[in-house]
N, CA, C and O atoms as a GROMACS GRO file, in nm:
protein
  396
    1MET      N    1   0.085  -0.118   0.000
    1MET     CA    2   0.000   0.000   0.000
    1MET      C    3   0.089   0.124   0.000
    1MET      O    4   0.186   0.130   0.075
    2ALA      N    5   0.057   0.222  -0.083
    2ALA     CA    6   0.134   0.345  -0.093
    2ALA      C    7   0.110   0.432   0.030
    2ALA      O    8   0.000   0.437   0.085
    3LYS      N    9   0.215   0.500   0.070
    3LYS     CA   10   0.205   0.593   0.182
    3LYS      C   11   0.134   0.719   0.134
    3LYS      O   12   0.175   0.779   0.035
    4SER      N   13   0.030   0.760   0.205
    4SER     CA   14  -0.041   0.882   0.172
    4SER      C   15   0.047   1.001   0.207
    4SER      O   16   0.115   1.000   0.309
    5VAL      N   17   0.044   1.104   0.122
    5VAL     CA   18   0.127   1.222   0.142
    5VAL      C   19   0.036   1.344   0.154
    5VAL      O   20  -0.050   1.367   0.069
    6ALA      N   21   0.055   1.420   0.259
    6ALA     CA   22  -0.023   1.542   0.281
    6ALA      C   23   0.034   1.656   0.197
    6ALA      O   24   0.145   1.645   0.145
    7LEU      N   25  -0.041   1.764   0.186
    7LEU     CA   26   0.001   1.880   0.107
    7LEU      C   27   0.135   1.934   0.156
    7LEU      O   28   0.222   1.966   0.076
    8GLY      N   29   0.151   1.943   0.286
    8GLY     CA   30   0.278   1.991   0.340
    8GLY      C   31   0.394   1.902   0.300
    8GLY      O   32   0.504   1.950   0.273
    9ASP      N   33   0.369   1.772   0.298
    9ASP     CA   34   0.472   1.677   0.252
    9ASP      C   35   0.507   1.701   0.106
    9ASP      O   36   0.623   1.695   0.067
   10LEU      N   37   0.404   1.729   0.025
   10LEU     CA   38   0.429   1.755  -0.117
   10LEU      C   39   0.518   1.878  -0.133
   10LEU      O   40   0.612   1.877  -0.212
   11LEU      N   41   0.487   1.983  -0.057
   11LEU     CA   42   0.568   2.104  -0.066
   11LEU      C   43   0.710   2.076  -0.020
   11LEU      O   44   0.804   2.131  -0.077
   12ALA      N   45   0.727   1.992   0.080
   12ALA     CA   46   0.861   1.954   0.125
   12ALA      C   47   0.930   1.869   0.018
   12ALA      O   48   1.050   1.884  -0.005
   13PHE      N   49   0.854   1.781  -0.047
   13PHE     CA   50   0.910   1.700  -0.156
   13PHE      C   51   0.965   1.788  -0.267
   13PHE      O   52   1.064   1.752  -0.330
   14SER      N   53   0.901   1.902  -0.292
   14SER     CA   54   0.948   1.987  -0.400
   14SER      C   55   1.089   2.038  -0.373
   14SER      O   56   1.156   2.088  -0.464
   15ARG      N   57   1.134   2.027  -0.248
   15ARG     CA   58   1.270   2.063  -0.213
   15ARG      C   59   1.357   1.938  -0.197
   15ARG      O   60   1.475   1.948  -0.164
   16SER      N   61   1.299   1.823  -0.220
   16SER     CA   62   1.370   1.696  -0.204
   16SER      C   63   1.434   1.654  -0.335
   16SER      O   64   1.427   1.724  -0.437
   17SER      N   65   1.497   1.541  -0.330
   17SER     CA   66   1.560   1.487  -0.450
   17SER      C   67   1.456   1.429  -0.544
   17SER      O   68   1.346   1.391  -0.503
   18SER      N   69   1.491   1.422  -0.669
   18SER     CA   70   1.404   1.362  -0.769
   18SER      C   71   1.377   1.216  -0.736
   18SER      O   72   1.267   1.166  -0.760
   19ALA      N   73   1.477   1.147  -0.680
   19ALA     CA   74   1.459   1.006  -0.646
   19ALA      C   75   1.352   0.988  -0.540
   19ALA      O   76   1.271   0.896  -0.548
   20ASP      N   77   1.350   1.076  -0.439
   20ASP     CA   78   1.249   1.069  -0.334
   20ASP      C   79   1.109   1.091  -0.392
   20ASP      O   80   1.016   1.017  -0.362
   21ILE      N   81   1.097   1.191  -0.476
   21ILE     CA   82   0.967   1.222  -0.536
   21ILE      C   83   0.922   1.107  -0.625
   21ILE      O   84   0.807   1.063  -0.619
   22ARG      N   85   1.014   1.059  -0.708
   22ARG     CA   86   0.982   0.950  -0.799
   22ARG      C   87   0.935   0.826  -0.723
   22ARG      O   88   0.836   0.763  -0.762
   23ALA      N   89   1.004   0.792  -0.616
   23ALA     CA   90   0.970   0.672  -0.538
   23ALA      C   91   0.831   0.686  -0.477
   23ALA      O   92   0.750   0.594  -0.487
   24TRP      N   93   0.803   0.800  -0.415
   24TRP     CA   94   0.670   0.821  -0.357
   24TRP      C   95   0.562   0.818  -0.465
   24TRP      O   96   0.461   0.750  -0.451
   25LEU      N   97   0.585   0.892  -0.573
   25LEU     CA   98   0.482   0.904  -0.676
   25LEU      C   99   0.458   0.772  -0.748
   25LEU      O  100   0.344   0.742  -0.784
   26LYS      N  101   0.562   0.694  -0.768
   26LYS     CA  102   0.545   0.563  -0.833
   26LYS      C  103   0.449   0.476  -0.752
   26LYS      O  104   0.366   0.405  -0.809
   27ASP      N  105   0.460   0.482  -0.620
   27ASP     CA  106   0.370   0.406  -0.534
   27ASP      C  107   0.231   0.467  -0.528
   27ASP      O  108   0.131   0.396  -0.524
   28ALA      N  109   0.224   0.599  -0.526
   28ALA     CA  110   0.096   0.669  -0.509
   28ALA      C  111   0.012   0.669  -0.636
   28ALA      O  112  -0.109   0.650  -0.631
   29ASN      N  113   0.077   0.692  -0.752
   29ASN     CA  114   0.004   0.705  -0.878
   29ASN      C  115   0.104   0.685  -0.991
   29ASN      O  116   0.166   0.781  -1.038
   30SER      N  117   0.119   0.562  -1.035
   30SER     CA  118   0.222   0.530  -1.134
   30SER      C  119   0.199   0.601  -1.267
   30SER      O  120   0.296   0.636  -1.336
   31THR      N  121   0.074   0.623  -1.305
   31THR     CA  122   0.046   0.694  -1.430
   31THR      C  123   0.095   0.838  -1.421
   31THR      O  124   0.158   0.889  -1.514
   32LEU      N  125   0.064   0.903  -1.309
   32LEU     CA  126   0.111   1.040  -1.289
   32LEU      C  127   0.263   1.044  -1.281
   32LEU      O  128   0.325   1.137  -1.333
   33ALA      N  129   0.324   0.945  -1.218
   33ALA     CA  130   0.470   0.939  -1.209
   33ALA      C  131   0.532   0.937  -1.348
   33ALA      O  132   0.629   1.008  -1.374
   34GLU      N  133   0.476   0.857  -1.437
   34GLU     CA  134   0.527   0.850  -1.574
   34GLU      C  135   0.508   0.984  -1.646
   34GLU      O  136   0.596   1.028  -1.721
   35ARG      N  137   0.394   1.047  -1.624
   35ARG     CA  138   0.366   1.175  -1.690
   35ARG      C  139   0.461   1.284  -1.640
   35ARG      O  140   0.516   1.359  -1.720
   36VAL      N  141   0.480   1.292  -1.509
   36VAL     CA  142   0.571   1.392  -1.452
   36VAL      C  143   0.712   1.368  -1.503
   36VAL      O  144   0.781   1.462  -1.541
   37ASP      N  145   0.755   1.244  -1.504
   37ASP     CA  146   0.889   1.211  -1.553
   37ASP      C  147   0.905   1.251  -1.700
   37ASP      O  148   1.006   1.309  -1.737
   38ALA      N  149   0.805   1.221  -1.782
   38ALA     CA  150   0.811   1.256  -1.924
   38ALA      C  151   0.812   1.407  -1.944
   38ALA      O  152   0.888   1.459  -2.026
   39GLN      N  153   0.727   1.478  -1.869
   39GLN     CA  154   0.722   1.623  -1.882
   39GLN      C  155   0.854   1.687  -1.837
   39GLN      O  156   0.903   1.780  -1.901
   40ALA      N  157   0.911   1.637  -1.728
   40ALA     CA  158   1.038   1.690  -1.681
   40ALA      C  159   1.148   1.666  -1.784
   40ALA      O  160   1.225   1.756  -1.815
   41THR      N  161   1.154   1.544  -1.836
   41THR     CA  162   1.254   1.510  -1.937
   41THR      C  163   1.240   1.598  -2.060
   41THR      O  164   1.339   1.647  -2.114
   42MET      N  165   1.116   1.617  -2.106
   42MET     CA  166   1.090   1.698  -2.225
   42MET      C  167   1.141   1.842  -2.206
   42MET      O  168   1.185   1.905  -2.302
   43ARG      N  169   1.135   1.893  -2.084
   43ARG     CA  170   1.176   2.031  -2.054
   43ARG      C  171   1.323   2.041  -2.013
   43ARG      O  172   1.374   2.151  -1.992
   44GLY      N  173   1.390   1.928  -2.000
   44GLY     CA  174   1.529   1.928  -1.954
   44GLY      C  175   1.541   1.960  -1.807
   44GLY      O  176   1.641   2.017  -1.763
   45GLU      N  177   1.438   1.924  -1.730
   45GLU     CA  178   1.435   1.948  -1.586
   45GLU      C  179   1.443   1.816  -1.511
   45GLU      O  180   1.412   1.711  -1.566
   46SER      N  181   1.485   1.823  -1.387
   46SER     CA  182   1.474   1.706  -1.301
   46SER      C  183   1.329   1.697  -1.256
   46SER      O  184   1.253   1.793  -1.270
   47VAL      N  185   1.290   1.583  -1.203
   47VAL     CA  186   1.154   1.569  -1.150
   47VAL      C  187   1.131   1.670  -1.038
   47VAL      O  188   1.025   1.730  -1.030
   48ALA      N  189   1.230   1.688  -0.952
   48ALA     CA  190   1.217   1.785  -0.842
   48ALA      C  191   1.198   1.926  -0.896
   48ALA      O  192   1.116   2.002  -0.844
   49GLN      N  193   1.272   1.962  -1.000
   49GLN     CA  194   1.255   2.095  -1.060
   49GLN      C  195   1.115   2.110  -1.118
   49GLN      O  196   1.050   2.212  -1.100
   50PHE      N  197   1.069   2.007  -1.189
   50PHE     CA  198   0.936   2.013  -1.249
   50PHE      C  199   0.830   2.033  -1.142
   50PHE      O  200   0.741   2.118  -1.157
   51VAL      N  201   0.838   1.957  -1.033
   51VAL     CA  202   0.741   1.968  -0.924
   51VAL      C  203   0.748   2.107  -0.860
   51VAL      O  204   0.645   2.170  -0.836
   52ARG      N  205   0.869   2.154  -0.833
   52ARG     CA  206   0.886   2.286  -0.772
   52ARG      C  207   0.824   2.395  -0.859
   52ARG      O  208   0.757   2.484  -0.808
   53ILE      N  209   0.846   2.390  -0.989
   53ILE     CA  210   0.792   2.490  -1.080
   53ILE      C  211   0.640   2.477  -1.090
   53ILE      O  212   0.570   2.578  -1.094
   54ALA      N  213   0.589   2.354  -1.095
   54ALA     CA  214   0.444   2.335  -1.102
   54ALA      C  215   0.375   2.393  -0.979
   54ALA      O  216   0.272   2.458  -0.990
   55VAL      N  217   0.433   2.370  -0.861
   55VAL     CA  218   0.376   2.424  -0.737
   55VAL      C  219   0.384   2.577  -0.739
   55VAL      O  220   0.286   2.644  -0.708
   56ALA      N  221   0.498   2.631  -0.777
   56ALA     CA  222   0.516   2.777  -0.780
   56ALA      C  223   0.422   2.842  -0.881
   56ALA      O  224   0.362   2.945  -0.852
   57ASP      N  225   0.409   2.782  -0.999
   57ASP     CA  226   0.319   2.836  -1.101
   57ASP      C  227   0.176   2.838  -1.051
   57ASP      O  228   0.103   2.936  -1.070
   58PHE      N  229   0.135   2.728  -0.987
   58PHE     CA  230  -0.001   2.722  -0.937
   58PHE      C  231  -0.023   2.829  -0.831
   58PHE      O  232  -0.123   2.902  -0.834
   59MET      N  233   0.068   2.839  -0.737
   59MET     CA  234   0.055   2.937  -0.628
   59MET      C  235   0.050   3.080  -0.682
   59MET      O  236  -0.023   3.163  -0.628
   60ALA      N  237   0.125   3.108  -0.786
   60ALA     CA  238   0.133   3.244  -0.840
   60ALA      C  239   0.023   3.278  -0.939
   60ALA      O  240  -0.020   3.393  -0.948
   61GLU      N  241  -0.024   3.179  -1.014
   61GLU     CA  242  -0.111   3.207  -1.127
   61GLU      C  243  -0.253   3.152  -1.119
   61GLU      O  244  -0.338   3.191  -1.200
   62ALA      N  245  -0.281   3.065  -1.026
   62ALA     CA  246  -0.412   2.999  -1.022
   62ALA      C  247  -0.523   3.099  -0.989
   62ALA      O  248  -0.509   3.182  -0.899
   63ASP      N  249  -0.632   3.088  -1.063
   63ASP     CA  250  -0.749   3.172  -1.037
   63ASP      C  251  -0.845   3.096  -0.945
   63ASP      O  252  -0.816   2.985  -0.902
   64GLU      N  253  -0.957   3.156  -0.918
   64GLU     CA  254  -1.055   3.094  -0.826
   64GLU      C  255  -1.101   2.957  -0.876
   64GLU      O  256  -1.118   2.864  -0.797
   65GLU      N  257  -1.121   2.945  -1.005
   65GLU     CA  258  -1.166   2.817  -1.061
   65GLU      C  259  -1.061   2.708  -1.040
   65GLU      O  260  -1.095   2.595  -1.006
   66ALA      N  261  -0.935   2.742  -1.062
   66ALA     CA  262  -0.827   2.644  -1.042
   66ALA      C  263  -0.818   2.603  -0.895
   66ALA      O  264  -0.798   2.485  -0.865
   67TRP      N  265  -0.832   2.699  -0.804
   67TRP     CA  266  -0.830   2.667  -0.661
   67TRP      C  267  -0.950   2.581  -0.623
   67TRP      O  268  -0.937   2.489  -0.542
   68ALA      N  269  -1.065   2.610  -0.680
   68ALA     CA  270  -1.184   2.529  -0.651
   68ALA      C  271  -1.163   2.385  -0.700
   68ALA      O  272  -1.201   2.290  -0.632
   69SER      N  273  -1.102   2.370  -0.817
   69SER     CA  274  -1.073   2.237  -0.870
   69SER      C  275  -0.976   2.163  -0.779
   69SER      O  276  -0.991   2.043  -0.755
   70LEU      N  277  -0.877   2.235  -0.728
   70LEU     CA  278  -0.782   2.173  -0.637
   70LEU      C  279  -0.850   2.127  -0.509
   70LEU      O  280  -0.828   2.016  -0.462
   71MET      N  281  -0.933   2.213  -0.453
   71MET     CA  282  -1.003   2.177  -0.328
   71MET      C  283  -1.094   2.056  -0.349
   71MET      O  284  -1.104   1.970  -0.262
   72SER      N  285  -1.159   2.051  -0.462
   72SER     CA  286  -1.246   1.936  -0.494
   72SER      C  287  -1.163   1.809  -0.507
   72SER      O  288  -1.201   1.704  -0.455
   73ALA      N  289  -1.050   1.819  -0.575
   73ALA     CA  290  -0.963   1.702  -0.592
   73ALA      C  291  -0.911   1.653  -0.457
   73ALA      O  292  -0.904   1.533  -0.432
   74LEU      N  293  -0.874   1.747  -0.371
   74LEU     CA  294  -0.823   1.710  -0.239
   74LEU      C  295  -0.931   1.645  -0.154
   74LEU      O  296  -0.904   1.547  -0.084
   75ARG      N  297  -1.050   1.698  -0.160
   75ARG     CA  298  -1.162   1.646  -0.080
   75ARG      C  299  -1.194   1.501  -0.118
   75ARG      O  300  -1.229   1.421  -0.031
   76ASN      N  301  -1.182   1.468  -0.244
   76ASN     CA  302  -1.221   1.336  -0.293
   76ASN      C  303  -1.104   1.236  -0.300
   76ASN      O  304  -1.124   1.121  -0.339
   77ALA      N  305  -0.985   1.279  -0.263
   77ALA     CA  306  -0.866   1.196  -0.284
   77ALA      C  307  -0.834   1.105  -0.166
   77ALA      O  308  -0.854   1.142  -0.050
   78THR      N  309  -0.784   0.987  -0.198
   78THR     CA  310  -0.730   0.901  -0.093
   78THR      C  311  -0.588   0.942  -0.058
   78THR      O  312  -0.542   0.919   0.053
   79ASP      N  313  -0.518   1.004  -0.153
   79ASP     CA  314  -0.384   1.057  -0.130
   79ASP      C  315  -0.384   1.203  -0.172
   79ASP      O  316  -0.366   1.234  -0.290
   80PRO      N  317  -0.404   1.295  -0.077
   80PRO     CA  318  -0.411   1.437  -0.111
   80PRO      C  319  -0.286   1.491  -0.180
   80PRO      O  320  -0.295   1.578  -0.266
   81GLY      N  321  -0.171   1.441  -0.142
   81GLY     CA  322  -0.047   1.488  -0.206
   81GLY      C  323  -0.044   1.456  -0.354
   81GLY      O  324  -0.008   1.541  -0.436
   82ALA      N  325  -0.081   1.334  -0.389
   82ALA     CA  326  -0.083   1.294  -0.530
   82ALA      C  327  -0.190   1.372  -0.606
   82ALA      O  328  -0.168   1.413  -0.720
   83ALA      N  329  -0.305   1.392  -0.544
   83ALA     CA  330  -0.412   1.470  -0.609
   83ALA      C  331  -0.368   1.613  -0.632
   83ALA      O  332  -0.397   1.672  -0.736
   84CYS      N  333  -0.300   1.669  -0.534
   84CYS     CA  334  -0.251   1.806  -0.546
   84CYS      C  335  -0.149   1.816  -0.659
   84CYS      O  336  -0.156   1.906  -0.742
   85LEU      N  337  -0.055   1.724  -0.662
   85LEU     CA  338   0.047   1.727  -0.767
   85LEU      C  339  -0.015   1.708  -0.904
   85LEU      O  340   0.025   1.773  -1.000
   86GLU      N  341  -0.113   1.620  -0.914
   86GLU     CA  342  -0.178   1.599  -1.043
   86GLU      C  343  -0.248   1.728  -1.090
   86GLU      O  344  -0.236   1.765  -1.206
   87THR      N  345  -0.318   1.794  -1.001
   87THR     CA  346  -0.386   1.919  -1.035
   87THR      C  347  -0.286   2.027  -1.074
   87THR      O  348  -0.306   2.097  -1.173
   88MET      N  349  -0.179   2.039  -0.998
   88MET     CA  350  -0.080   2.142  -1.026
   88MET      C  351  -0.001   2.112  -1.154
   88MET      O  352   0.036   2.203  -1.227
   89THR      N  353   0.023   1.983  -1.180
   89THR     CA  354   0.089   1.943  -1.305
   89THR      C  355   0.003   1.980  -1.425
   89THR      O  356   0.052   2.039  -1.522
   90GLU      N  357  -0.125   1.947  -1.419
   90GLU     CA  358  -0.216   1.981  -1.528
   90GLU      C  359  -0.223   2.133  -1.547
   90GLU      O  360  -0.227   2.182  -1.660
   91PHE      N  361  -0.225   2.206  -1.436
   91PHE     CA  362  -0.229   2.352  -1.445
   91PHE      C  363  -0.105   2.404  -1.518
   91PHE      O  364  -0.115   2.489  -1.606
   92ARG      N  365   0.013   2.352  -1.480
   92ARG     CA  366   0.137   2.399  -1.544
   92ARG      C  367   0.136   2.368  -1.693
   92ARG      O  368   0.169   2.454  -1.774
   93ILE      N  369   0.098   2.248  -1.728
   93ILE     CA  370   0.098   2.210  -1.870
   93ILE      C  371   0.001   2.297  -1.948
   93ILE      O  372   0.034   2.347  -2.055
   94THR      N  373  -0.120   2.315  -1.895
   94THR     CA  374  -0.221   2.397  -1.961
   94THR      C  375  -0.174   2.542  -1.975
   94THR      O  376  -0.191   2.604  -2.080
   95MET      N  377  -0.116   2.595  -1.869
   95MET     CA  378  -0.069   2.732  -1.870
   95MET      C  379   0.040   2.750  -1.975
   95MET      O  380   0.041   2.851  -2.046
   96GLU      N  381   0.131   2.655  -1.986
   96GLU     CA  382   0.240   2.665  -2.084
   96GLU      C  383   0.188   2.653  -2.226
   96GLU      O  384   0.239   2.719  -2.316
   97LEU      N  385   0.087   2.568  -2.247
   97LEU     CA  386   0.030   2.555  -2.380
   97LEU      C  387  -0.041   2.681  -2.425
   97LEU      O  388  -0.044   2.713  -2.544
   98ALA      N  389  -0.100   2.753  -2.328
   98ALA     CA  390  -0.174   2.875  -2.359
   98ALA      C  391  -0.081   2.994  -2.387
   98ALA      O  392  -0.122   3.093  -2.447
   99ALA      N  393   0.044   2.982  -2.342
   99ALA     CA  394   0.138   3.095  -2.357
   99ALA      C  395   0.189   3.110  -2.499
   99ALA      O  396   0.268   3.201  -2.527
   0.00000   0.00000   0.00000
């Protein structure tokens, strides 16, 4: 069984090594782990860099609708950290595509 990660843990992970993030995410949500790894590789970033930027972008740029989506995802999630990262990853990708 994967260890559930709280939002604070996710924010701490963004300062952790890519190996730590990868190991947790592989257990929590292997599909998301593959997507984050692919997106990081495509951008020439480490997984930790990708996560750190996704969190920062969300915190700086998210509107009320994005925050509402995040809160809904967290409320319904068995692993809030993975749900948060998935929402923030999608936000970063969407934001970059719109630019």
